[in-house]
Each structure stands twice: as C-alpha cells, then as structure tokens.
Biotite code that builds the C-alpha atoms (Angstrom):
import biotite.structure as struc

atoms = struc.array([
    struc.Atom([14.777, 3.977, -77.396], chain_id="A", res_id=1, res_name="MET", atom_name="CA", element="C"),
    struc.Atom([11.824, 6.055, -78.602], chain_id="A", res_id=2, res_name="PRO", atom_name="CA", element="C"),
    struc.Atom([10.940, 5.453, -82.201], chain_id="A", res_id=3, res_name="THR", atom_name="CA", element="C"),
    struc.Atom([7.673, 6.419, -83.768], chain_id="A", res_id=4, res_name="THR", atom_name="CA", element="C"),
    struc.Atom([5.007, 4.081, -85.073], chain_id="A", res_id=5, res_name="GLN", atom_name="CA", element="C"),
    struc.Atom([3.681, 6.858, -87.296], chain_id="A", res_id=6, res_name="ARG", atom_name="CA", element="C"),
    struc.Atom([4.675, 6.637, -90.956], chain_id="A", res_id=7, res_name="PRO", atom_name="CA", element="C"),
    struc.Atom([7.525, 9.038, -91.709], chain_id="A", res_id=8, res_name="PRO", atom_name="CA", element="C"),
    struc.Atom([6.515, 12.475, -92.941], chain_id="A", res_id=9, res_name="SER", atom_name="CA", element="C"),
    struc.Atom([7.819, 13.783, -96.233], chain_id="A", res_id=10, res_name="THR", atom_name="CA", element="C"),
    struc.Atom([9.827, 16.368, -94.306], chain_id="A", res_id=11, res_name="GLU", atom_name="CA", element="C"),
    struc.Atom([11.479, 13.725, -92.136], chain_id="A", res_id=12, res_name="ARG", atom_name="CA", element="C"),
    struc.Atom([12.405, 11.689, -95.217], chain_id="A", res_id=13, res_name="LEU", atom_name="CA", element="C"),
    struc.Atom([13.765, 14.765, -97.028], chain_id="A", res_id=14, res_name="VAL", atom_name="CA", element="C"),
    struc.Atom([15.892, 15.714, -94.011], chain_id="A", res_id=15, res_name="PHE", atom_name="CA", element="C"),
    struc.Atom([17.339, 12.214, -93.718], chain_id="A", res_id=16, res_name="GLY", atom_name="CA", element="C"),
    struc.Atom([18.016, 11.878, -97.432], chain_id="A", res_id=17, res_name="LYS", atom_name="CA", element="C"),
    struc.Atom([19.730, 15.269, -97.654], chain_id="A", res_id=18, res_name="ARG", atom_name="CA", element="C"),
    struc.Atom([21.735, 14.615, -94.489], chain_id="A", res_id=19, res_name="LEU", atom_name="CA", element="C"),
    struc.Atom([23.025, 11.319, -95.896], chain_id="A", res_id=20, res_name="ARG", atom_name="CA", element="C"),
    struc.Atom([23.858, 12.951, -99.249], chain_id="A", res_id=21, res_name="ALA", atom_name="CA", element="C"),
    struc.Atom([25.816, 15.753, -97.542], chain_id="A", res_id=22, res_name="GLU", atom_name="CA", element="C"),
    struc.Atom([27.605, 13.275, -95.286], chain_id="A", res_id=23, res_name="ARG", atom_name="CA", element="C"),
    struc.Atom([28.686, 11.246, -98.304], chain_id="A", res_id=24, res_name="HIS", atom_name="CA", element="C"),
    struc.Atom([29.615, 14.382, -100.266], chain_id="A", res_id=25, res_name="LEU", atom_name="CA", element="C"),
    struc.Atom([32.100, 15.469, -97.616], chain_id="A", res_id=26, res_name="ILE", atom_name="CA", element="C"),
    struc.Atom([33.333, 11.931, -97.002], chain_id="A", res_id=27, res_name="GLY", atom_name="CA", element="C"),
    struc.Atom([32.128, 11.348, -93.454], chain_id="A", res_id=28, res_name="LEU", atom_name="CA", element="C"),
    struc.Atom([31.195, 7.966, -92.036], chain_id="A", res_id=29, res_name="THR", atom_name="CA", element="C"),
    struc.Atom([28.305, 7.669, -89.614], chain_id="A", res_id=30, res_name="LEU", atom_name="CA", element="C"),
    struc.Atom([30.884, 7.400, -86.846], chain_id="A", res_id=31, res_name="GLU", atom_name="CA", element="C"),
    struc.Atom([32.627, 10.605, -87.996], chain_id="A", res_id=32, res_name="ASP", atom_name="CA", element="C"),
    struc.Atom([29.339, 12.498, -88.075], chain_id="A", res_id=33, res_name="LEU", atom_name="CA", element="C"),
    struc.Atom([28.319, 11.093, -84.705], chain_id="A", res_id=34, res_name="ALA", atom_name="CA", element="C"),
    struc.Atom([31.543, 12.346, -83.157], chain_id="A", res_id=35, res_name="GLU", atom_name="CA", element="C"),
    struc.Atom([31.227, 15.786, -84.786], chain_id="A", res_id=36, res_name="ALA", atom_name="CA", element="C"),
    struc.Atom([27.606, 16.169, -83.661], chain_id="A", res_id=37, res_name="ALA", atom_name="CA", element="C"),
    struc.Atom([28.091, 14.475, -80.263], chain_id="A", res_id=38, res_name="ASP", atom_name="CA", element="C"),
    struc.Atom([25.448, 11.842, -81.006], chain_id="A", res_id=39, res_name="MET", atom_name="CA", element="C"),
    struc.Atom([25.257, 8.089, -81.372], chain_id="A", res_id=40, res_name="ASN", atom_name="CA", element="C"),
    struc.Atom([25.902, 6.769, -84.883], chain_id="A", res_id=41, res_name="TRP", atom_name="CA", element="C"),
    struc.Atom([22.939, 4.372, -84.721], chain_id="A", res_id=42, res_name="SER", atom_name="CA", element="C"),
    struc.Atom([20.615, 7.292, -83.903], chain_id="A", res_id=43, res_name="TYR", atom_name="CA", element="C"),
    struc.Atom([21.919, 9.173, -86.954], chain_id="A", res_id=44, res_name="ILE", atom_name="CA", element="C"),
    struc.Atom([21.430, 6.072, -89.134], chain_id="A", res_id=45, res_name="ALA", atom_name="CA", element="C"),
    struc.Atom([17.790, 5.940, -88.023], chain_id="A", res_id=46, res_name="GLN", atom_name="CA", element="C"),
    struc.Atom([17.389, 9.655, -88.767], chain_id="A", res_id=47, res_name="VAL", atom_name="CA", element="C"),
    struc.Atom([18.834, 9.168, -92.250], chain_id="A", res_id=48, res_name="GLU", atom_name="CA", element="C"),
    struc.Atom([16.394, 6.317, -92.919], chain_id="A", res_id=49, res_name="ARG", atom_name="CA", element="C"),
    struc.Atom([13.464, 8.342, -91.582], chain_id="A", res_id=50, res_name="GLY", atom_name="CA", element="C"),
    struc.Atom([12.613, 5.841, -88.869], chain_id="A", res_id=51, res_name="THR", atom_name="CA", element="C"),
    struc.Atom([13.521, 8.176, -86.017], chain_id="A", res_id=52, res_name="ARG", atom_name="CA", element="C"),
    struc.Atom([11.665, 11.365, -85.153], chain_id="A", res_id=53, res_name="ASN", atom_name="CA", element="C"),
    struc.Atom([14.240, 14.101, -84.602], chain_id="A", res_id=54, res_name="ILE", atom_name="CA", element="C"),
    struc.Atom([14.038, 17.317, -82.609], chain_id="A", res_id=55, res_name="GLY", atom_name="CA", element="C"),
    struc.Atom([15.080, 20.729, -83.869], chain_id="A", res_id=56, res_name="ILE", atom_name="CA", element="C"),
    struc.Atom([18.179, 20.934, -81.645], chain_id="A", res_id=57, res_name="ASP", atom_name="CA", element="C"),
    struc.Atom([19.525, 17.666, -83.040], chain_id="A", res_id=58, res_name="ASN", atom_name="CA", element="C"),
    struc.Atom([18.666, 18.768, -86.586], chain_id="A", res_id=59, res_name="MET", atom_name="CA", element="C"),
    struc.Atom([20.676, 21.951, -86.050], chain_id="A", res_id=60, res_name="ALA", atom_name="CA", element="C"),
    struc.Atom([23.632, 20.032, -84.599], chain_id="A", res_id=61, res_name="ALA", atom_name="CA", element="C"),
    struc.Atom([23.707, 17.679, -87.580], chain_id="A", res_id=62, res_name="LEU", atom_name="CA", element="C"),
    struc.Atom([23.456, 20.563, -90.057], chain_id="A", res_id=63, res_name="ALA", atom_name="CA", element="C"),
    struc.Atom([26.409, 22.292, -88.350], chain_id="A", res_id=64, res_name="ARG", atom_name="CA", element="C"),
    struc.Atom([28.390, 19.057, -88.381], chain_id="A", res_id=65, res_name="ALA", atom_name="CA", element="C"),
    struc.Atom([28.026, 18.691, -92.172], chain_id="A", res_id=66, res_name="VAL", atom_name="CA", element="C"),
    struc.Atom([28.538, 22.420, -92.723], chain_id="A", res_id=67, res_name="GLY", atom_name="CA", element="C"),
    struc.Atom([25.217, 23.458, -94.239], chain_id="A", res_id=68, res_name="VAL", atom_name="CA", element="C"),
    struc.Atom([22.328, 25.615, -93.020], chain_id="A", res_id=69, res_name="PRO", atom_name="CA", element="C"),
    struc.Atom([19.501, 23.685, -91.411], chain_id="A", res_id=70, res_name="LEU", atom_name="CA", element="C"),
    struc.Atom([17.098, 25.092, -94.015], chain_id="A", res_id=71, res_name="ALA", atom_name="CA", element="C"),
    struc.Atom([19.114, 23.356, -96.757], chain_id="A", res_id=72, res_name="PHE", atom_name="CA", element="C"),
    struc.Atom([18.488, 19.957, -95.176], chain_id="A", res_id=73, res_name="LEU", atom_name="CA", element="C"),
    struc.Atom([14.754, 20.680, -95.028], chain_id="A", res_id=74, res_name="LEU", atom_name="CA", element="C"),
    struc.Atom([14.303, 21.804, -98.647], chain_id="A", res_id=75, res_name="GLN", atom_name="CA", element="C"),
    struc.Atom([12.262, 19.397, -100.710], chain_id="A", res_id=76, res_name="SER", atom_name="CA", element="C"),
    struc.Atom([13.802, 17.901, -103.829], chain_id="A", res_id=77, res_name="ASN", atom_name="CA", element="C"),
    struc.Atom([11.716, 20.131, -106.111], chain_id="A", res_id=78, res_name="ASP", atom_name="CA", element="C"),
    struc.Atom([13.035, 23.330, -104.455], chain_id="A", res_id=79, res_name="GLU", atom_name="CA", element="C"),
    struc.Atom([16.322, 24.816, -105.663], chain_id="A", res_id=80, res_name="PRO", atom_name="CA", element="C"),
    struc.Atom([19.119, 23.739, -103.328], chain_id="A", res_id=81, res_name="ALA", atom_name="CA", element="C"),
    struc.Atom([20.665, 26.679, -101.461], chain_id="A", res_id=82, res_name="LYS", atom_name="CA", element="C"),
    struc.Atom([23.649, 25.789, -99.317], chain_id="A", res_id=83, res_name="ARG", atom_name="CA", element="C"),
    struc.Atom([23.830, 29.300, -97.878], chain_id="A", res_id=84, res_name="GLY", atom_name="CA", element="C"),
])
C-alpha cells in the first residue's frame, strides 16, 4: 500500500480536514463514504488524516460522494467557504 514518507502538504491536510468535516456534517460513516465513492474505508481514513497522497480522480470522487465541489475541499481555512 503506497504511502508517502514526505511530510503532508498544507493542501493535503486541508483536503482531509474538510472531507472529514463534510462527511460528519451529512452524517456519513467512513464505510458509507467508501461505498458511495467506491473506495476502501481505510484508504479514506488515511486521506482524512493526511497520511495518504491522493490523486485528482479520487479527490473528485470523494467530493461528489459528499455533495460538494472539489474546489470547496481544497479551500484553505482562511478562504471563504463556497459550497457551490
């Protein structure tokens, strides 16, 4: 299972934090999100923690699964949140 030894980037941490917040907001478990996005729940848990490097296709699938634009999940905390 490829994980990165590089420290997580700010962008990766922001994506994971926002994904987790959206998942909780709409009441999904990791298993629910994994089913909706056709991914493994442990992979998503690693993405949320920022320990897994994620590709753009998987980012888009997760954004669709929680019902927000991908750009929303990439906005830093000091940018106004725009759900689209």
